[in-house]
N, C-alpha and C positions, 0 to 999 in steps of 0.2 A: 444406794444412799438411804433407802427406807428401812434398812435393817436396824440401825440405831442402837441406843443403849439397851433397850429391852431385849433385842436379839442377842447382843453381846453378853448380857447378864445371864440369859437362859443357857447359852453355850458354855459359859464359865461354870455355871452351877452343875450342868451335866458332866463336864469333865472332872470337876472336883469330886463328884460322887463316884468316880471310877469308870466313867464311860470312855470309850475309844482309847484304851491304854497304850496302843501302838501308834497313836497319832504322831506324825513326823512334821507335817506342814500345816500351819493355820494362817490363812490369808483373809484379812479383813480390810483390805485396801479400799478406800473410798466407799465405806459402808455406813457413814453417818454416825460413827462411834464417838461419844463425847467422854467427859471426865468420869461419869458414873460407870460407863462400860469399861473404860480403861482400868479403873480401880477394881472392878469385879474380876477382870482377867488377871491383874496383878495379884489379887488375893488368891485366886485359883492356883496360880503358879507357886506362890509361897506355901500353900498347903499341900503341895505334891501332886496336883492335877497335871495330866499330860506329861508323865515323867520322861518320855522319849522325844518330846518336841524339839526339833532342831531348827526350824525356820518359822519365824513369826513376822508377819507384815501387817502393820497398822498405819501405814502412811496415807497421806491425802484424806484424812478425816478432819474436815473443817471444824466441827464442834470441839475437838480435843484441844485443851490448853496445856500450858506448861505444868500445871498442878496434876492433871491426869497422866501426862507422860511420866512425870516423876514417880507417881505411885506405881505405874506399870513397870518401869525400869527397876525400882526397888524390889518389887515382888519377884521379878525375874531373877534379880541378883541373889535373893534369899532362897529360891527354890528351883529355878529352871537350870539345872546343871548340864543339860544336854544341848541347850540353845547356843548355836554357833552362827546363826544368821538372823539379824534383827534389823528390820527396816521400819523407821518411824519418822514423824515430824509433827509439828504443832502449828496451829493457826497463828498468824501474825498480822500486823498492820500492812505489811508489804507482801503477804502471801505466806505459804508454808516455810517454816524455818526450823533449825535445830539448835537450840541454845547450847553454848559451849559447855556449860557445866554438865548438862545431861548427856551430851555427846561423849564426854570423857567417861562418864559412868557406864554408858552402853558399850564403849570400846573395851573398857576393863572387863566387863561381864563376858563378852564374846571371846576375848583373848584368853581369859581364864578357862572357859569351857573348851576352847579348841585344844589347849594344852592337856587338860584332863582327858578329853576324848581320845587324843592320840595315844596317851599312856594306856588308857583302858583298852583300846583296840589292840595294841601290841601285847598287853598282858593276856587278853583273851586268845590271841593267836598262839602265845606261848603255852597257855594251858591246853589248848586244843592239840598242839603238837605233842606235848607231853603225854596226853591221853592216848594219842595214836601210837606213840612209841611203846607205851605199856601193852597195847593190844597186839602189836605186830613185830616187835623186836626181840622176842624170846623172853627168857626168864630173868636175865641179868639186867634189871632196871632198878635204879636208885634215885631218889630225890631227897636232897639234903639242903640245909641252909648253911651259908658261910663256908669257912675253910674246911669244916668237917665234911661237907658235902662233896668237896673235890676229891678227898681221899676215899670216901665211901663209894662215890660214883666210879672212880677208877677201879677200885677193888671189885665192885659188882660187874663192871664191864669185863674185867679179866675172867671173873667167874662165869659170866654168861658165855664168853667165847669158848672157854674150856668145856662147858657143858653142852656144846653143840649149837647154842643159840647165837644170834647175831651180836647181842650184848651191847648196850649203850648206857653210858653213865651221864647223868645230867646234873650240872652244877648250877645252883642258884645262889647268887650273892645276897647277903642280908639287906633288908630295906634300910635306906639311909646310908649305904656304903658309898665308896668312891665311884661305883658304876653310875654313869650318867645316862640320860635318856636320848635315844635316837628318834628325834622328832619326826614322826611319819606324817604329820599333818601340815606340811609346808604347802599351803594353798589348797589343802584338801586332797593332795595326791601323795599316796604313800611312797611312790617312786621318787618324789622330789625332795627327799630328806637331805638335810644339809651335808655337804661333803665333809668327811673326816669326823663326823659325830660318832660317839660310842653307841653301844647297842641299846639297851632299854632299862627301864625301871628295875631290872633285876639281872642284867648282864648274864643271860642264860647261855650256857655252852653245852654242846653235845660232844663227847669224846668217843670216837669210834674205835673199833678194835685196832685199827692201824695207827692210832696215836695222833690223829688229825682232829683238832678242835674245830667245831662248827658253831658259830653263833646263831642265835635264834633268827636274826635277820637273814643270814646266809641260808639257813634251812627253809625259811619262808619263801625266799626267792627261788630256791631249787624246786620247791613244791609247785610254785606258780609256773615255772618253766615246764615241769613234768605234765601239768594239766593241759598245757598248750592252749590256754585261753587268752593269751595276750600276744601282740606282735612286737612288744617292746620288752626286752630283758635287760634290766638295769642293775648291774652289780658294782656300780661306782662306789669307791671308797669304803668297801666292806672288808678290807684287810685280807684279801684273797692271797693264797700262796700257791706255788707250783703244785704241791701235793694235793691241795683242795681241787684245783682245776683238773689234774690228772685223774683223781679217784672219784670225784663226784660230778663235776660239771661236764667234762668231755663225754662221758657215757650218755648223758641226756642229749647233748648236742648231736650225737651221731644219728639219732632218730628224730630230730626236730625238723619240722618243715613249716612251722607257723611263724617263727621269729623273723622279723625283718630288721630290727635294730638291736644290736648287741653292744652294750656299754660295759667295758672292763677297766676304764681309765682310773688313774690314781690308786692302783694296787701295785706298788713297786716291787712286790715279792713274787709276782707271777713268773717273770724271767723267760728265758729261751725255752726251757722244758715245758712250761705251761702253755706257751704259744704253740710249741710243736704239737702238743696234745690237741689243741683246738684245730690246728691245720689238718691233723690226721682225721679228725671228725668230719671236717669239710670234704676231704678227699674221699671219704667213705660214703658220701651222699648226704651228710647232714647239712643243716643250714642252707638248703637249696633255694630258699627265697630271701636270703640275707641281702639287704640293701645298704646297710650302714654298719661298719665295724670300727669301734673306738678303742684304741690301744695306747692312748696317751699316758705317759708316765707309768709304764708297766714293767720297766726293767728289761726291755727287749734289746738284744745285741745283734751282732752280725749273723749269728746262727739262726736266731728267730726271724730276722729279715730274710735270710735265704729260704727258710721254710715257707714263709708267706709268699715269696716270689715264685717258688715252685708250684704252690697251690694256684696262684693266679695264672701261671703259664699253662697249667693243665686244665684250666677252666673249672676249678673247684668252687668258684663263686661267680657264676656267669651274670648274676643280676646285681653284683656289688657296684654301687654308685659312689659311696663315700668311704674313704679309708683314712683314719687318723693315727699317726705315729709320732706326734710331737713329744718333746721332753723325754726322749730316750737317748741320753748322751752316749751310750755304748754302741749305737749304730754309727759306724764311721763311713767314710766315702766308699769303702768296699761294699758294705751292706746296702748303702744307698743305690749304688749302681746295679746291684742284684735286684733290688726292688723295682727300679725303673725298667730293667730288661724284662722282668716277669710281667709287669703291668703293660708294657708295650706289646708283648707277644700274645697276652690272653685276656686282659681286662678291658674289653671293648666298651663296657658300660660305665667305666669309672670317670666321673666328672668332678670329683673333689678328692684330692690326694695331698695330704699335709704331712710333711716329714722334715725334721731339722737338717737332714743331709750332712751329718758329720761335720758340723761347723768347727769342732775343736781340732781336727787333724787335717782338714782339706786345705790345699793350697788356695790362695785367693782366686785365681782363675778357675780352679777346679769347682769351687762352690758355685761360681757363676754358670759354669757349664751344666752342672746338675740342675740348677734352677731353670735353665733354658729348656732342657729336655723335659722337665716336669711340666712346664707351661705348654710345650708343644703336644705332649701326651693329652693333657686335659682339653686343649682346644681342638685337637683332632677328634676326640670322643664327643665333645660338645657339638662340633660342626657336623659330625656324622649322624647325630640324632636329630630330633625334631627342632624347628625354630623355637618352639616353646621352651625346650630344654636350654637352648642358647640364651633365650631371654631371661630364664631363671638364673643362669650362671652370671650374666651381666648384672642382674639385680642383686645377687649375693655380693658381687664386688662392690657395688654402690653402698652396701651396708657395712663394708669395711672388713675384708678378710685379712687375717694376720699373715701377710706375705711380704716379700722383699723384692718388689718388681724392678728396682733400680740396679740390682746387683750385676746383672749381665752387662748392661750398657756402661755402667760405671767402670767395671773392670776393663772393658774394651777401650773406653775413653782414656783411661790411665795408660794402657799399653800403647795407645797412639800418641801419647804426649799432649792430649787436649786438656785445657784448663776448664773444668766444669764449674759453672757459676751456681751457687746455692740459691734456691728460690723457695720460699715458703708460701704455698698457694692459699688462696682463700677457701676455707673448707665449708662455707655456707652452701647448702644445696636446697634449692626449691624443687617442688614436684615437677614443674614444667621443665626445668633444666635437666633433671634426671631423665625424664621421659624423652626429651630431645636427644640426649646422649645415647640412650638405648636404641632409639629409632635409627640414629645415624650409624652406630656400630653394626646393627643387624642389617642395615642397608648395604654397608660395605661387605658384609659376609655374603649377602645375596646378589652381589654384582650389580647393584643399582647404578644407573648412569650418573645421577646427581646425588652426592652424599654431602649434606650440610651439617658439619659439626662445629660451626662457628658459634661462639658465645654460649657454650653449653657446659661450662665447668670442667672441661677436659683436663686431666692431670697426667703426670708422668706414669702413674700406675695403670691408668686406662690405656695409654699408648703402648706401654711395654707388654702388658698382659693380654690385650685384646686387639687393638688396632694393628699392631705390627704383624700378628699372625693372620688376621683377616686380610690385610693388604698384601701379604706375601702370596696368597692364593687368589688374589683378585685379578680378573681379566676384562671386566666390562665397565668399570667406573671411568667416566670422562671428566667430571668436575668434582674435585675434592677440596673442601675448605676446612681448615683447622684454625682459622683466624680468631683473634680476641679470646684466646685461652692461655693466659700467661703462665699457668701451671705446667704447660708442656715443656718449656725451657730447653736447655741444651741436650739433656738426656733424651727427651722425647724426639727432638730433631734427629739425633743420632739413630734412634730406633726406627724412625721413618726411613732414613737413608739406608739402613740395613735391609729393610723389607724391599725397597726399590731396587737395590743392587742385586737382590736374590731373584729378581724377575717379576716381582709384583707390580701392579699398577701400570702396565705397559700401554694402556689405552688412555691414560690421563692426558688431557689437553689443557686443563686449567687447574692450578694448584695455589691455594691460599694459605700462606704462612705468616700473615700480618699479625703483629702484636702477640706473639706466642712466648715472649720472654727469652728468646735465644740471643746469644752474643756471638763472638767470632768463632768459638768452638762449634756451635750448632751450624753456623754459616759454612764452615769448612766441611762438615759432614754432608750438607745438601749439595755443596759444590762438587764433592767427589761423586755423588750420584749423577749429577749432570755431566761430569767429565767422562764417565764410562758409558754414556749413552743409555742410562736406565730409563729415561723419559723421552723416547724418540718422537712422540707426538705432542710434546708440550708446547703450547702457544702462548700461555699467559701465566706468569709467575709473580706473585705478590709477596714481598718480604718487608713491607713497610711497617713502621711502628715499633720496631725492635730497638729501643733506645740504647741498649748496651752494646750494640754492634758498632765497631769502629771502621775506619777506612780499610783496615786489613781484611775484615770479613767481607766488605763490599767488593774488594778487589778479587778475593777468592771466588765469590759467586760469579763475577763477570768472567773471570778466566775459565771457570768450569763451563759456563754457558757458551763461551766462544769455542771451546774444545769439543763439546758433545751435544749441545741443545740446538740443532740446526733448524728446528721448526719454530723457535721462539720468536714471537712478534711483540709481546708486551711484557716489560720487566720493570717492576717498581721496587725500589730499595731505599731505605734511609740509613744513614750512618752518622756517628757522633751526635746523635740527637737531632739531626737535621733532615 
């Protein structure tokens, strides 16, 4: 706080005289700077001092008023073209504040500089790449502007190839043309560029001897992959083709051991041949540490799916945990079955597997069957790994994964002639509710004697995707409560019945199904489990509070209990709202 205006003025004078030209961060937070010091810093910035300054922090300076902040912001707007992070506030009657007028000016300043900085960085990378091409690609190099550059570049490329050099023609569109900017400064991360954006302030392309165009962004990504300095290779929405993947990307992947995340999504021209090249690289020892592979919307069909399945079966991606194949309509039920077989045989680490499973041609029951196998595969791998992995999987489901958990039981309910009541659950989730649901599901997985899932926001998707599979393998739980979760409804009741009939929960002596939103259809499913003796040790059954259950549902439960629940001592049931 003793630094004050005198110190700020001295620093501003030194920077304005050319001192510290590479200064990137200037932090004067809580330094006692007032209007005089702020004006001096603003004047320094206006006159070109600290030309590379990116971060300026003058917040929490009590002597600074609105006039000083205005002078500082105006000076930065006039001369600080590299400033992308600016923290400030002024003293007010109620403490530090940021007047709206000045806040807008500061935001306009930083937004302008971020856009300019992103363009400058991309242009610098383009120039660096062009210089490297001149040094290493032989004699056939041409740089032209506009349409003439395209023809000249192609001619030079042909000339270089015939002369024994590698030959590369580089086309640069004129400034102000239709080529738009690929904004690499989306939050400061060049990999986070907006999907579908065009390349850069100069739509620079490299035309190799094989006739395959490479944009500057594609070339930069290839260079980054070749250096092996990053674990994340992001080629999303870069207009990749099968030829590009086969000739340029696959050879690098064959020797790559650093990449853990490979994103190729939203490149619809990759197709089966491009995926086959990637799979071949994996089988030859490349991508040995790959954890996530994203092939959403890449034009993959049944042939590509079969190639991926064969790689999984042979252990070509032993560490693969996440595989994304959504939005590939050419994958039919045949390709989906091949993928599932390959994953079941060799992908023991796979805990996230997303695929549309040939919705267009699969029979209604077929799609449900494929979804069921998918869930069983994921839960088998999740249960076979650490409890922390299972906890992460449940947490991901709480975040809302784009799956269709009702498909299997809806198809079976329709086949059985059951009327499924539609229920829209309350989607509000409190932290305590989510934590209770996670603890309960993991308790069921670990065969805890008492599993309390009452009033925890349990919904159909949780029952179908987690509880059913955990309950099917459960042998130790004695008390299980699902009460006061109206989102369970008939579909969830049918899912519980399936798990019980498959041999799960044989030790349950107390089962709570009160107020879970089921009607006669759900009651009939539970009655069937009782009838076949699926709960031989059941002593207490609570089905109260299900207002939509009629006398028919109550009679079905009673008949089922009479036929197979010989240990039952306490049975509570409401019907017709009574």
